[in-house]
C-alpha positions in Angstrom: 123.7 75.4 128.0 120.8 77.4 129.4 117.3 76.3 130.2 114.3 78.0 128.6 110.6 77.4 128.0 109.7 75.7 124.7 106.2 75.9 123.2 105.4 73.7 120.2 103.1 75.1 117.5 100.7 73.4 115.1 99.6 74.9 111.8 96.0 74.5 110.6 95.1 75.1 106.9 91.6 74.8 105.6 91.2 71.9 103.3 94.7 70.4 104.2 94.5 69.7 107.9 97.1 70.3 110.6 100.9 69.8 110.7 103.7 70.7 113.1 104.8 74.4 112.8 108.0 74.7 114.8 108.4 75.9 118.3 108.7 79.3 120.2 111.4 79.7 122.9 111.0 81.9 126.0 113.0 82.9 129.1 110.1 82.1 131.3 106.4 81.3 131.4 105.3 84.9 131.7 107.2 85.7 128.4 105.5 82.6 126.8 102.1 83.8 127.9 102.7 87.3 126.6 104.1 86.0 123.3 100.9 83.8 122.7 98.7 86.7 123.7 100.4 89.0 121.3 100.2 86.4 118.5 96.3 86.1 119.0 95.9 89.9 119.2 97.4 90.1 115.6 95.0 87.5 114.2 91.8 88.6 112.5 88.4 88.4 114.2 87.2 85.6 112.0 89.1 82.3 111.5 91.7 82.6 108.7 92.2 79.9 106.1 95.7 79.2 107.6 97.0 79.9 111.1 99.2 78.5 113.8 98.3 77.7 117.4 100.2 76.4 120.5 100.2 72.6 120.8 100.4 70.8 124.1 102.0 71.9 127.3 105.2 73.9 127.4 108.4 72.1 128.3 111.8 73.2 129.8 114.7 72.6 127.3 118.4 73.4 127.2 119.6 75.6 124.4 123.0 76.7 123.2 124.5 80.2 123.9 123.6 81.5 120.5 119.9 80.8 120.8 119.8 81.9 124.4 121.2 85.3 123.4 118.6 85.6 120.6 115.9 84.8 123.0 117.3 87.2 125.6 117.4 90.1 123.0 113.8 89.4 122.0 110.6 91.0 123.5 109.0 87.8 124.7 110.6 85.0 122.8 111.6 83.8 119.3 109.9 81.4 116.9 111.9 78.7 115.1 110.5 76.6 112.3 111.2 72.9 111.7 113.8 73.4 109.0 115.9 75.5 111.4 116.8 72.4 113.4 115.3 73.4 116.8 
């Protein structure tokens, strides 16, 4: 097992409210910050009808070797949705 940074995400949809939207996993806090910044840079200037946002504080979690390798190969982390079991 390897320890990584986990950031939970929350989806907001106009007229429907908010619901959990999975987590992103990062090798360190710098990667987490870069991942979030790149996410916001891709968003339009006005608030879209549906979007995700980081929720709460990041935590350290242990992940298996397969997920760790996936995170390590990524630019700044990977996103996993609720149905993926992470």
